[in-house]
C-alpha positions in Angstrom: -27.6 23.2 9.5 -29.8 20.2 9.0 -31.1 19.2 5.8 -34.5 19.7 4.9 -35.7 15.4 4.3 -39.1 16.8 3.6 -37.6 17.1 0.0 -39.1 15.0 -2.8 -37.4 11.5 -2.0 -36.0 8.9 -4.0 -36.3 5.7 -2.2 -33.5 2.4 -2.8 -32.4 -0.6 -0.7 -28.9 -2.1 -0.9 -26.3 0.0 -1.9 -27.1 3.2 -4.0 -24.6 5.2 -6.1 -25.0 8.7 -7.2 -23.8 9.8 -10.5 -25.3 11.7 -13.4 -27.0 14.1 -10.9 -27.4 17.8 -11.7 -29.4 18.8 -8.6 -28.5 19.4 -5.0 -28.8 15.7 -3.3 -29.1 14.7 0.1 -28.2 10.9 1.4 -29.6 9.7 4.5 -29.3 6.3 6.6 -26.3 4.7 4.2 -23.7 2.4 6.0 -20.7 3.6 4.6 -20.1 6.3 1.6 -17.4 6.3 -0.8 -17.0 9.1 -2.8 -14.9 9.0 -5.9 -12.4 11.5 -7.3 -14.3 14.3 -9.8 -17.4 13.3 -7.9 -18.8 16.9 -6.4 -18.6 19.8 -8.3 -19.4 21.6 -5.2 -20.0 21.2 -1.6 -19.7 17.8 0.2 -21.3 18.3 3.8 -21.3 15.4 6.3 -23.7 15.9 9.1 -24.0 13.2 11.7 -21.1 10.9 10.7 -18.8 8.4 13.1 -15.5 9.0 11.3 -14.7 10.9 8.2 -11.5 9.9 6.1 -10.9 12.4 3.5 -7.6 13.2 1.2 -9.6 16.6 0.4 -8.9 18.8 3.4 -12.1 20.1 5.5 -13.1 23.7 5.0 -15.3 24.5 8.4 -18.8 24.1 8.9 -21.0 22.9 6.4 -23.1 26.0 4.5 -25.8 24.3 3.5 -29.6 24.9 4.7 -32.4 22.6 4.4 -34.0 24.5 1.5 -30.7 23.6 -0.9 -32.0 19.9 -0.9 -33.7 19.1 -4.3 -33.9 15.4 -3.9 -33.6 13.2 -0.7 -31.9 9.8 -1.2 -32.5 7.3 1.3 -34.7 4.0 2.4 -33.3 0.7 3.5 -29.6 1.6 2.4 -26.3 -0.2 2.8 -23.4 1.2 1.1 -23.3 4.9 -0.7 -21.2 5.4 -3.6 -20.9 9.0 -4.9 -19.8 8.9 -8.4 -20.8 12.5 -10.4 -22.9 14.9 -8.7 -22.7 18.5 -10.5 -23.7 20.5 -7.4 -23.3 20.0 -3.8 -24.1 17.1 -1.7 -24.9 16.7 1.8 -24.6 12.9 3.3 -26.0 12.3 7.3 -26.6 9.5 9.2 -23.9 7.3 8.3 -21.0 5.5 9.7 -18.1 6.0 8.0 -17.5 8.0 4.9 -14.1 7.6 2.6 -13.1 11.1 0.4 -10.8 10.3 -2.4 -8.1 12.5 -4.1 -10.0 15.2 -5.6 -13.7 13.9 -4.7 -15.5 17.7 -4.2 -14.7 20.8 -4.7 -14.9 21.9 -0.7 -15.7 19.3 2.2 -17.5 20.6 5.2 -18.5 18.7 8.4 -20.8 18.9 11.4 -21.4 16.5 14.1 -18.6 14.3 13.1 -16.6 12.3 15.7 -13.4 12.4 14.2 -11.6 13.4 10.6 -8.6 12.0 9.4 -6.5 14.1 6.6 -3.0 13.4 6.0 -1.8 16.5 3.1 1.5 15.2 3.4 1.8 14.0 -0.2 -0.6 13.8 -3.1 -1.1 11.1 -6.0 0.9 12.5 -9.3 -1.9 10.9 -11.4 -5.6 10.9 -10.6 -6.5 7.4 -8.8 -9.4 6.4 -11.2 -7.0 6.9 -14.5 -4.6 4.0 -12.3 -4.4 1.2 -15.3 -5.7 -1.4 -12.5 -8.8 -0.1 -10.4 -10.9 -1.9 -8.5 -14.5 -0.5 -6.9 -16.9 -2.1 -4.5 -17.4 -4.9 -2.0 -15.4 -8.3 -1.7 -14.0 -8.1 -5.2 -11.0 -10.2 -6.2 -8.7 -9.2 -9.2 -5.1 -10.2 -10.7 -3.1 -7.9 -12.9 0.4 -8.4 -14.3 3.0 -5.5 -14.4 0.8 -2.5 -14.6 2.4 0.7 -16.1 1.5 3.3 -13.7 -1.0 2.7 -10.6 -3.5 0.6 -8.6 -6.8 1.7 -7.3 -9.1 0.1 -4.6 -11.8 1.8 -3.5 -14.4 -0.3 -1.0 -14.4 -3.1 1.5 -12.8 -6.6 1.8 -11.0 -6.3 -1.8 -8.1 -8.7 -2.9 -5.5 -7.4 -5.8 -2.8 -9.2 -6.9 -0.2 -7.8 -8.9 2.4 -10.2 -10.2 5.4 -9.4 -12.3 5.9 -5.9 -11.2 8.6 -4.2 -13.0 7.3 -0.8 -13.3 7.2 1.7 -10.5 3.8 1.7 -8.9 1.3 4.1 -7.0 -1.1 2.3 -5.0 -3.9 4.2 -3.7 -7.1 2.2 -1.3 -9.9 4.3 -0.2 -12.3 2.1 2.3 -11.3 -0.7 5.0 -10.2 -4.1 5.2 -8.4 -4.3 1.5 -5.6 -6.1 0.4 -3.3 -5.6 -2.3 -0.2 -7.8 -3.1 2.6 -7.0 -5.4 5.4 -9.3 -6.3 8.0 -8.3 -8.6 11.7 -6.7 -9.2 13.1 -3.5 -9.2 10.5 -1.2 -8.5 9.3 1.4 -6.1 5.7 1.1 -4.8 4.4 4.0 -3.1 0.9 3.5 -1.2 -1.6 6.1 -0.1 -4.0 5.2 2.5 -7.5 7.0 3.1 -9.4 4.7 5.7 -8.6 2.0 8.1 -7.4 -1.6 8.7 -6.5 -2.1 4.9 -2.9 -3.7 4.1 -0.1 -3.6 0.9 2.4 -6.0 0.9 5.2 -6.5 -1.2 8.0 -8.9 -2.4 11.3 -9.2 -1.2 12.8 -7.7 -4.5 10.6 -4.3 -4.3 11.2 -1.1 -2.6 8.2 0.3 -0.7 7.3 3.8 1.0 4.0 4.8 2.5 3.4 8.4 1.3 0.1 9.5 3.4 -2.3 7.8 5.7 -5.5 9.6 5.9 -6.9 6.9 8.6 -5.3 4.2 11.0 -4.2 0.8 11.5 -3.2 0.5 8.0 -0.2 -1.3 7.2 2.9 -1.9 4.6 4.6 -4.9 4.6 7.3 -6.2 3.0 8.9 -9.9 2.7 12.3 -10.3 4.3 15.1 -10.5 1.5 16.1 -14.4 1.6 19.6 -15.2 2.2 19.8 -16.7 -1.4 19.5 -13.2 -3.3 22.9 -12.4 -1.4 24.6 -15.6 -2.6 27.0 -15.5 -5.5 28.0 -19.3 -5.1 26.9 -21.9 -3.1 29.2 -24.6 -1.4 27.8 -27.4 -3.9 28.3 -25.1 -6.6 32.0 -24.6 -5.5 33.1 -28.1 -5.0 31.3 -29.2 -8.5 34.9 -28.6 -10.2 36.9 -29.5 -7.4 37.4 -33.6 -9.0 40.9 -34.1 -8.5 44.2 -31.6 -7.5 44.5 -28.4 -5.4 41.9 -25.9 -5.8 41.2 -22.5 -4.0 37.2 -22.3 -3.3 35.1 -19.5 -2.4 31.3 -19.8 -1.2 28.4 -18.6 0.8 26.4 -20.0 3.0 23.5 -18.5 5.3 24.4 -17.2 8.9 21.0 -18.6 10.2 21.7 -17.2 13.6 22.7 -13.7 12.7 19.9 -10.6 12.9 22.6 -8.3 12.2 25.5 -7.8 10.0 28.8 -8.2 11.8 30.2 -6.7 8.8 28.5 -3.5 8.5 26.7 -3.2 11.7 23.3 -2.8 10.0 19.9 -4.7 10.7 19.9 -7.4 7.8 17.5 -10.0 6.8 19.9 -11.5 4.7 23.5 -11.9 6.5 25.7 -14.8 4.9 29.0 -16.3 5.6 31.7 -15.9 2.8 33.7 -19.2 3.0 36.9 -20.0 1.5 38.6 -23.1 1.2 42.3 -24.2 -0.2 42.7 -28.1 -0.5 43.5 -31.1 -2.2 40.7 -33.0 -3.4 40.2 -36.3 -4.4 36.8 -37.2 -6.2 35.4 -33.8 -4.8 36.5 -34.8 -1.2 39.0 -32.6 0.5 41.9 -34.6 1.7 44.3 -32.6 2.5 43.5 -28.6 4.0 46.1 -25.9 3.6 44.0 -23.0 4.7 40.7 -22.1 5.4 40.5 -18.8 5.0 38.3 -18.0 7.7 34.6 -16.5 7.7 33.6 -13.0 6.7 29.8 -11.8 6.7 27.7 -9.9 4.2 24.2 -8.8 4.0 21.7 -7.1 1.5 23.4 -3.3 2.6 27.1 -4.4 2.3 27.2 -7.1 -0.4 27.9 -6.3 -4.1 25.9 -9.2 -5.1 22.5 -8.5 -3.4 19.9 -7.1 -5.8 19.0 -3.5 -6.3 16.2 -1.4 -4.0 18.0 -2.3 -1.2 19.2 1.0 1.4 19.3 1.5 4.6 17.1 3.8 6.0 18.2 7.1 8.0 17.7 5.4 11.5 19.6 2.2 10.1 22.5 4.5 8.7 22.3 5.8 12.5 22.5 3.0 14.3 25.5 1.1 12.3 27.1 4.1 12.9 26.9 4.1 16.7 
């Protein structure tokens, strides 16, 4: 049903934030609308929107009538942020809406072009309680080794996490946000509510996409460098071979290999393990008794690869075929 926009009206320009409201609110004419967790105690109804990206399941059509609105919020609006309304909210004539996990008791839609909702997983902790939180437009922030999670709500924000050593949940709501995480020996679990967002992780972190209520989002992982698998370089192995006979073992990157001849998996860090039994004079081999041939290893089969490296189910299947 259409809302009664003849109700008492508050007019704003620019961004508008709905918080500390105890009446039923109607919001009209914003560009994008972001609804944070625990923002709406009652029904959250969308009328006439392009896309609704929601981490709260949609429960049918709006039940609100025009007489239900106590205050209409409109004007020359840009984005709308719904943070705290102790009643119902009706939102209309907007482009996109983004509803965070736990954002409302009930979400309903009418006249919406498309709804995106993925219920395959839910965060184990409310994202607004994460250690690193960013809200709004075009913000940039950095943090070192947070203990639980990263929450981003809005658009065109950039977050950089350095030296991560604890497992992290990354929860991104909105569009065109970028999160970069560097560190070691930690799992990164990603939730998207929106579009065109990117989370990228360094080579020593594992990553997984838990749920995507949206489209064109990406979780990228840097390839593991061969140096991570190399135990001893050629120069290190030869450093003590000054005089006499020595048996040396070292590893070098196999730059021409994108799969491992040893275990058969697709790999980023294939190395050649080499051996040499030779007589040395001033670190120069003057007589070789045995060159030992070449064997291969990669991050999946080497005992010297860093942790959190494993084959996916598809990679295991391909390796066995």
